[in-house]
N, C-alpha and C positions, 0 to 999 in steps of 0.2 A: 504494500500500500504506500501511499505518500501522504503525510500529514504536515510536513514542513519542507520548505526548500529555499534556495537562494538564487537571486539574480543580481550579481554584483558588478558585472562588466558595465562599461560606460554606454550611454545611449548610442554613441557613434559606432562602437564595436558591435552592439546588438543589431543595429540596422544593417551594418555591412555583412553580417552573417545571414540574416533572414531576408534581406532585400525587399523590404516594404517601402512604400513611397514617402510616408511621413517621417519627420525627424522630431519625435517627442523628447522632452527633457524629463528624466526621472532619476531619483537618487538610487544609489546602490542599496540593495536590501539583502540582509543576511539571515533573516528569520521570518520568512513569509508564512502566514498561518491562514487557515480557513476563515471565510467571511471577509477577508481583506481583498482590496483590489489587486488583480494580477494582470500581467501583460500577456496578451495572446496575439498570434498572427493568423489571419484568415484570408481566404481568397474571395474577392468581391469584384464583379465587373471586369474579370480577366486580369486582375492584379492582386498582389499581396498587400494587406493593410494591417496596421497596428491598431490594437484596441485595448482599453482597460475594462475588465469585467469583474464581477464578484466571484470569489472562489466558493462554489457550492451551487451546483446546477439546480435550477427550478424548471421542470418540464413546462412547455407551453400550455399543456392542457390542465395544469394544476389550478384548482379553484381557490384554495387557501394554502399558500406555502407554509404557513405556521404548523400545519398538520403533517407535513412531510419531514422525514429525517434529513439531516444535512448531507447532501450527495456530493462529497468532495472527490470520490473515486468511482470509476465504473470498471467492472471486471470485463476485460476484453473478450473472454470466452462466451459471455452472455449478452454483450452490448447490442448485438444484432436483434435480439428478441425481447429484451426487457423494455416494458413500456416507457420507462423514464429516459431511456437512451437511444432507442431504435430510430426515432425521428432525427436526432442529431447525427447519428451515424450516417444517415442518408443525405442530410442537407447541411449540417453545421459542424464539420470537422475543423480542427484548428491545431496549431503548434503552440506549445508553451515554452518560451525560451528560459533556460536555466543554466546555472553553473554547477548544480548538484542538488542533492536532497539529503534529508536526515532520516535515520532509522534507529530504532532502539532494540537491543538484544536483552531479553529477559533471562537472567541466570536461574539456576536451580532453586535458589533461596528467594526468588522474586525480585531481586535488585535489577535495575535496568541500566545498561551502558549505552550512551548515545554515540552514534557514528555519523561522520560526514562522508557521504558517498559521492565522489566527483570523478570526472575524467582524469586518468593518470597524467596526461599531458596538459591539464588545465583546459581553459576555453569553455565554449558553450555547447549545449545539446538542445535538441528540439524534442520535448516530450509530446506524446500524442494526447490531444485533448478534444473535448466536445463542448460546444457552447450552445446557448439557447436564449431566445428573446421572449421574456414573459411580460404580459400586460395584464394589469389588474382591472377589475370592474370599474374602478374610478378613473381609468385612463393612465394610471402610473405604469411606468415601464422600467424593466431592469434586465440587463444582460448578465448571464452567469456562465460558469464553466466548471468542468470536472476533468481530472486526469484519468486516462485509461491505464489500467494496471495489468500485469501478467505474472506468470511464475517467475520467481527469482532465478538469476543466473548463478554460476558457481561462486562468484565474488560475494553476492548479497545473501545467498541461501543460509550461510551460518548465522546471519543476523536476523533475517526475516524471510518468510516464504513468498512474499510478493514484492514487486518493484514496479515503478512507472515504466511505460513503454517508451523506448527511444526510437524516433523515426530517423532512418538514415538520410543524410542530406540529399543523396541522389533521389530519394523518394518524396522530398518535400512537396513538389508540385503535384504528384499523383495523390498524395494523402489529402491535400487541400482541394483537389478538383472533384467537387461533388456533382458536377454536371456530366462528366464523361467517365468517371471512375465510380462504380457502384459500391455500396456499403459492403457487399460480399467480397469484392475485389480488394477494397481497402482493408478489410479484416485480415487479409493474408499478411499485411505488414506488422500486425500486432504480435510480436514475439519477444522473448528475452533479449537483452542487449548482449553483444559478444562478451565472453568471459574476461577478455583482457582490456575492456574499455574503461572500467571503473577501478578505483582503489578506495578502500574503506578505512577511514582514520578515526580512532577513538577520540572523542572530545569531551569536555566537561559538561556537567548537568546545567550549565547556564543556558543552554539552548532550550531547556524545558520551559523557560519563562518567556512568553511572547515579547515582553518589553525589552528583552536583551536582543537588540538588533544592531550588532556592531562586529567588526572583524575579529575581535578577541574570542568569539564563540567558536571560531575555526581552529584555535590553537590546539595542537595535538597534546594528549595526555596519556599517561599509562593507564591501561584499562583497569577499572575497579575490579578487585577480586570478587568472585561470586560470594554472596552472603550465605552463611550456613542455613540450611533449612530451618524453618521455625519449628520448635518442639511441638509435638502433638500432645494436646492435653489428654490426660489419662482419665478414665472413667472409674468410678467406685460404686459399690452397691450401697444403697441406703437401707434403712431398717425394713422397708417394705419390698426389698429385693428389686427395686427399680434402679436404673443407672442414671446418674447425673454427671455433669462436667464441672471441673473446678480448675 
């Protein structure tokens, strides 16, 4: 899955990588979280365009978004058929520029170690995303998006069993082309990233707090040792031969 990520390259570098027409100005972000605005790249009128949308997809058919779970990720294996995502797979595919993402490994004792998972050689990747335009009964309108996820590759699997889908730059245009590339054809691009693309670096728990949005959260640390399992409380018999816990 993907619950936090980073886009820290300059606007000029992001534009040069994704070749959209606009030249937006945005600050580096080191700890982007759900419900916040995120940058996406989509194809409209035969060209790539930059947009800011809310992270957490609201399907266009939703009557009351407050009754829906927060849809920050879509499983690539079922996105073609799930009502929340199948329309966007057909008509509203996008790229989500990023420098990497965060994941947490849970140890035997329940302790979590945070990892920064980013290309070994640095630079940007284009994660596969879906976007949607939702309009309320009062005329209010909001654009939202979600990441597509897939099974983890060999690098990520020891940390988590899911990861965001990376679209190969050679496939950017095909992924974005909803006019001539069907959802079924696009789904064939949804696969784990090559095992040698990413490196996973343990970082401190500062990333757990959304307010910490600075370069220091990427500082490598020694992994926390797994906490010992919590002791299991023992049961004892009471006078009436029933068990209770203490």
